[in-house]
N, C-alpha and C positions, 0 to 999 in steps of 0.2 A: 786233501792228498796227504798220505803218511810221509813224514819227514825223517831223513836219515843223516846222522853225523858220524864221521870217521876219525878215529884216533890211531895213528900208525906211524912208527918212527922210520920205517924203511921207505925211502922216497919212491922207488920203483913200484913197490906194492901199493903204496898210497895212491899214486897216479893211476895205476891200473884199475883200482876199485872206484876211484873218483870218476873216471871217464866211462864207466859202464852206462848203458842206456836206461837210466832209472825211470825216466818219465814214461817209457813204453810200457812199464809195468805198474803205472799209477803211483809211483814213488817220487819223492822230491829230495835231491841231495842238497843239504843246506849248509854244510861246513866241514872243515877238516882241521886237524892239529897234529903236530909231530910227537907230542907227549902229553901226559895227564895234567901237568901243571898249566900248560897253555890251553888245554882243552876245557878244563872245568869252568872258567868264567864265560867262555863262549857258549857252552852247553846251558849254563844258567840263563844266559841272555836269549838264546834261540829256542829253548824248550823243545828239542827234537823228540819225536816219538820213539825212534830207535837209535841206539848208540852202538857202533861196531868198534871194538877196541882191542888192540894187542895187549898182551900181558907184560912182556919184558920191554920197558922203555925207560929212558933216563929221567931223572928228576921226580917223576911220580909214575908208578907202574899201573897197569890196567886194573888190578884188584883194588888198590887204594882208590882209584878214580871211581870204580863201580860202587864202592861203599858210599862215597860222597854224593854221587848222582842219585842213588837209591834213597838216600836220606833227604835230599833236596827235591827230587822229582820221582816219587815212588811209582808213578804210572809208566815211566819210560822203560822200554824193553832194552836189555843189554845183551849183545852178542859178543862173546870173547873169541878172539883168534889167538891160538897159542901153538908154539912148536914144542911144548912140553906135554908129555903124556902122564907125568907123575900124578898119582891119585890125590895128593895133598892140594894141588892147584885146583883140580875139579871140585874137591870137597869144599874148599874156601868159596869157590864161585857159587856153588849150590846154596851155601849158608847166606851169602850176600843177596841171593835172589836173581842171579843171572839167568836169562832165558835159554841161551844155548852156549855150549862150550865146543868150539870147532877147532880141529887140528889142522895146522898148516902142513903142506901146501893145500890150498883149496881153489878150485877153478871157479870162474864167474857164474856158471850155471848152478853149481852147488850152493854158492853163496846166495844167489838170487832166490833159490828155492827156500832156503832157510829164512831170508829176510821177508819173503812173501808170506811164509807161514806165521811169522811174528806179526806182520801187518794185518793178516786176517784175524788173528787173535785180538789185536787192538780194536779192529772194527767191530768184532762181536761184543767186546767189553763195552764199547761206546754205545752200541745199540741197546745192550742190556741195561746200561745206565740210563739211557733215555726212556726205555720202557718203565723202569722203576720210577723215574722222575714223573712221567706222565700218570702212572697209576697213583703215585703219592699225591700229585696235584689234584687229580680227580677225587680221590678219597678225602683229601683235606677240604675241598670245596663242599662236598656232600656233608662232611662232618660239621663244618662251621654252619651250614644252613640248618642242619638238624639241631645244633646247639642254640641257634638263634630262636628257632620255633619253641624249643624247650623253655628258654628263659622267658619268652612271652607268656607261656602257660604258667610258669612259676609265679610271676608277679601279678598275673591277672586272675589267678585262682580258678581256672577253668577245669582243672583235673582234680580227682580225688587224691588223697595221700598215697594210696596204693599205686595209682596210675603215675603219679609224679615220681615215686621211687623206681618204678619199672622203667619209665622213660629215661630217667637219669642213668640207670645202669646200662641201658642199651647204647648210650653214647659215652660210656666209660667214666661216669661220675658217681661217686659214692657220697650221698648227701648226709649220711648220719654223722652228726657232730653235736657238741653241747652249745656252741655259739656260732653265730654267722655275722658277717659284715660285708658291706659293698663299697668298692672304690670305683669311681669313674675317672678315666684318663683320656685326654685328647692331646695327641702329639701334633705339633704344627701350629703356627700362628694364624694361618689362613682359615677362614670359616668356610671357604669353598673346598670341595673334595677334589681339587685339581691334582694331576699326577706329579709326584715328587719322589725321585729315587731315594733321596736322603731320608725322607719321612718313612718310606716303605722299609728302609733298612732299620730305622729305629724301632718301628712297630714289630718287625721280625725279631729283633733282639729282645724286646719286651715280652713277646709271646714265648720265645725260647726260655727266658728266665722263669716265667710262670709255669711252663711245661715241666721244668726241672723241679718245681715244688708242687706238682700236680696232686699230691696226697692231701694238701691243705688249701690249695687255691685253684680256681678255674677261671679261664678268660673267655668271655663272650664278645664277639665282634658285632657291634650294633651301630646302625646309622640313626641319628646324627651324633650320638653321644661320643662315639669312639670306642674305646675298650672298656668293658665292664668286668671287674674282677670280683669274684665271690670268694671270701675267706671262710674257712671252716676249721674250727679248732676246739680243743677240749677245755680251754680256759681263756678268759678275756685277756690275760696278760700275754699269753702266747700269740693271740690274734693281733694285739697291739704291736708286738714285736715283728710279726709278719708284715704288717702295714708299714711300719717304720723302715724295715729292710727294703721293701719295694720302693718306697719314696726315696731312699738313699740311692738305690740302683738307678732310678730315673734321673736324679740330680747328677750323679756321676757320669752316666751315659751321655746326657745332653749338655754337660758342661763344656764338652769339646765342640759342640755345634750350637753356639748361642743364637744363631740366626733362625733356628727351628722353633724353639720354645715349646712349652707344654702347660697344661693346667689339669689339676685333678681334685677330686673331692672324696671325702670319706663319710659315710652315713653312720647312724647310731647302731651299736651292736644289738642283736636280738638272740633269743634262745630257742626259737621254734622255726621249723621250716615254713609254716604258714605266715610267719612274721617277716620273712625275707623281703616281701613286697614293701613293708614299712621301712626296712633298712635301705631299700632302693629309693623310696620316696625321699628320705632324709638326705641321701647322697645326691639325688637329682636336685633337691632344693639348694644344697650347697654349691652344686655344679653351676646353677644359674648365675652365681656371683662371678663367673669368669668374665662377664661383661662389665663388672663393677669394681673389681679389684685388680691388682697387678698380677701378671702371669708368672710362670715358672715357680709354682708352689702347689702344695697339696693342702686344700682347705678342709678342715673338719667341720661337721655340722654343729658341733658344740661351740665352735669359735664364732659363730654368727651371732651378732647382737640383735636379739628380737624384742628389745624393750619398746613399748609404744612411745610415740612422739608426744611430749608434754607441751601443752599450749601455755605460753607465758602471758601474764597480764601485768599492766602497770596502771594503777589508779582506776581499775574497772575497765580499761581500754586495752585492746590487743595492741601490742607493739611489734614492729617488723622484726626486731632481733637481728642476729648475725646472718649474713648471706655467704655461703661457701661457693664462690664462683668456680673454684677448682673442681667441685663435684659435678658441675654442669658441662661435662665433656660430650660434645655432640658426636664425636667419633664412636663413643660407646653406644649411642642410640643406633647409629648406622650399623655397627657390628652386630648388635642384638637383632635388629630387623633382618639382617642377612642370615645369621647363623643360629638364632635362638629358636626355642620351641614354644608353641602357643601356651602350653601349660606353665611356662616360666614367666609369662607376661605379668601376672600380679606381683610376683616377687621382684622382678626387675623394676617395674614402675614405682612401687612403694619404696624400694631402697634408693632408687635414683632421686626421687623427690626428697627423701629423708637426708640424703647426702648433700642436698642443696642448702641445708641449714634450716633453722627455725622460722626464717622469713616465709617459707612456703606455707607453713601452718598459719601464720599470723597476718599475711598481707594478701588481699584480693588482687591488687595490682601485680604483685610478684607472681601469683598463680596464673594470672592472665599472660604474663610474659612467658612462663614455662609452657603453658598449653600451646601458644602460638609457635614457640620454638619446636615443640614436638610435632605439631601439625606440619610445619614446613619441612622438617626432617623426613617425615613419613612420605610427604608428597614428592620430595626430591628423590627418595629411595625408589619409589615406584616409577619415576621418570627414567632413572638409570636402568631399571629393570625392563623398561619398554612397555609397561602396563598401566600407565597413568590414566588412560581413558576409562579403565574399569573402576577407578576410584570414585565412588558415588558421593562420598561424604563432603558436604559443603564446609566452608570455613566456620569455625565454632562460634563466632560472634557477629552473626548477621543481624541479630536483633537484641535489644536489651533483655528481653525475656530469656532468650537462649543463653546469653551471657550469665544471667543470674542463676539459671539452672546448672550451668557447668561450674561456676566459680563460688557459689554460696558457701561451700565448706570444702575442706581438703578431701573428704571422702567422695564428694560428687566430682571433684576434679580428677581424682584417681580413677573413678569409674569411667569417666569420659575417655581418659587416655588409654585405659585397658581396652575399651570397646574399639577405639581408633586403631590400636595396634593389632587387635584381633582381625579386623577387616583387612588391614595391610597384609598380615600373614596368610590369610585365606587366599588373597590374590597371588602372593608369592608362592604358596604351595601349589596352586593350580599351574602357575608358570613352571614350577620345578617338575611337576608331573609331565607336562608337555616336553620340557627340556630333556627329562630322563628318557622319554620315548624316542626323542631324536637321537640321543646318545646310543641307545640300544640299536636303533636302525643303522646308525653309522658303524657301530661295531659289527653288526651282521654283514653289512656291505663289505667291510674290510676283510672279514673272514672269508666271504664268498670269493674275493679277489686273490686272497693270499693263502688259502688252505694248503697249497702245494708246498709251502715253506715248513719244513719239519720243526723249525724253532718257534713257530707261532705259539703264543701262550697268552694267558690272562694278562700278564705284565706288559707284553708288547702291544696288545690291543688297547689296554688301558692308557698306555703312553700315547698311542695314536689318537685316541678320542679325548685325551687330556682329563682323565678322572683317576682317582685312586683305584688300585685293583680291588680293594674291599668294596668300594662303592659300586664299581662295575659289576662285580659278582652278585651283589645284593639286588641291584635294579634289573640285571639280566634275568635272574630267577623270577622276579616279580612280573616282568613283562612277557617272558616266553614260557614260563612254567618248567624250564630246564636249567641245569647248571651250565656254566660256560663250557666246561669240558664235554658235557653231554652234547651240547649243540654243535661244537666243533667236530666231534666224532661223527655225528649224524650227517653233517655236510660232507665229510670225507667218505663215509660209507655210501651215501647216495650217489656221489660222483663215481665211486668205484663200481657200483651196480650198473650205472649207465655205460661205463667203459667196457664192462664185462659183456653186456648185452649188445652193444653197438659197434664194437671193434674186435679185431683179432689179436690185440696186444696180449702178451704173456702176463701172468699174474704179477711177476716181479717188476715188469714195466709199469703196470697199473699202480703198484705199491708206491713207486717213486712219484707218479703223477698226482697222487692224492696225499703226499706229505709223509710217507713212511719209507725210509731208506732200507729198513730191515724187512724183507718180504715175509720172514717167519712171524714177526710181530704183527704185520698186516693180516696174515692169514688167521692168526690167533684172535685178533680183534674182530675180524669179519665173521668168523664162526660164532664168537661170543655174542655178536649183535644180530646176526641173521639166522643162526641155527644151522648153518651149513658152510662148507668151505667155498672159496671163490670158484673153484672148478665145478663143484656141485651146483652152485647158483647159475653158472653159465649154461650148464646142461639142463636147467629147468628143475633143479632139486628143491627150490623154495620160491615162494611168491615174493615179488618185489613190492 
């Protein structure tokens, strides 16, 4: 309902306007004041859609109030009541952006006619804004899907150079540059893609920052890595500067929300488009360390210590050496099994064992302790997942022969743990696919029940099924072959076709029944999707 606020110093006039039957015309009278000084804080609090104000009032006149309101609430429509016909007053009102300049005396019917005209304009603007937002949301989802497919082609080398350049231009990316670099960024401490308004807000701010630098960097939204940023510059120095600026932006943005956290990685720079896959591989390698090092940092590939572990000897015998129990953090194993990628397993296992100290290299007993620790962690993880029955691997030391095979050298121990984790992740991924299918089905059921709600969106459905909007968009496309917006529109159009064929409801009534308050926008969408107007469809002008 459109809300109205009145500012008038004459008590009799104020009471007369206040007591008009506003609700009968779909309007809500939300407040009054006798002058601009009293009115302004009330208007800021109530955010009325329409302000009716006199010009000549004590303390603060109507023109000064109008200036303040337009600055604070630019969408609010202002109607001025004045007993002055002087052109200067009207001129000032026009410059301020006042909607109507009305001369006193004015009767209630005339005033209502003007207010309803302003209300109709507000409704039209809101519907136009909604149309723009829906069109933008649909286009954004399609664009992000196309970008994700393009990035897969880019790093997997499936297209020729000419095809790559053409595909890039079709989604607004100019790939030509002297140097390239990749940064991976994951915002949020949770390895689950659960819904978080705060994380969504931070991701939006990050994407907006990157969009403002679109000439030299592009953001790709990918699961499960998070955001992938491709830097493109004419010099390594400028590219380093871009990466540092982005890292600083992340640190400053998230310093106000320490509970969220983030982790990022930067790969090695390359000078050819074909080498971008190598830049991605080095960034992904560094990104795997998010389970091994502290969060809230951007780790560069060059910072990783890749020196081989040296085996120490004392008098021809291996000695245990130092044990770093601080490096044996079981929560890191659990976090990795939950959120890591199968390609990251060798990196994680080797670094985890190296972090345990040189005892892992030198002591068979210590390796036995480590293997059992990891086996128990893996079993416990699958129990929590509810899939422990699928875990076919038996305990690693059921026989001396088996123990010797697993523990004889550090390399054989590493191989065993890698194969153990691979089996666990295969089970996890099967569970995830089933879970994703369940999520999509829940989302579809929620859409089917709530399509009449004009505010239904990717964000609201994601919150309902408790996943991030980006994750829902990705799995929705995978499972249905359509974007979320496309599916929602199809549901609404199919229901509209049913109502057109099976009821005598007017098109404007059907529009509201399927989630579109603006019948003009509904007709536009219907014709765009069905090739005919709702009336033509009802008359048999197109096949359902």
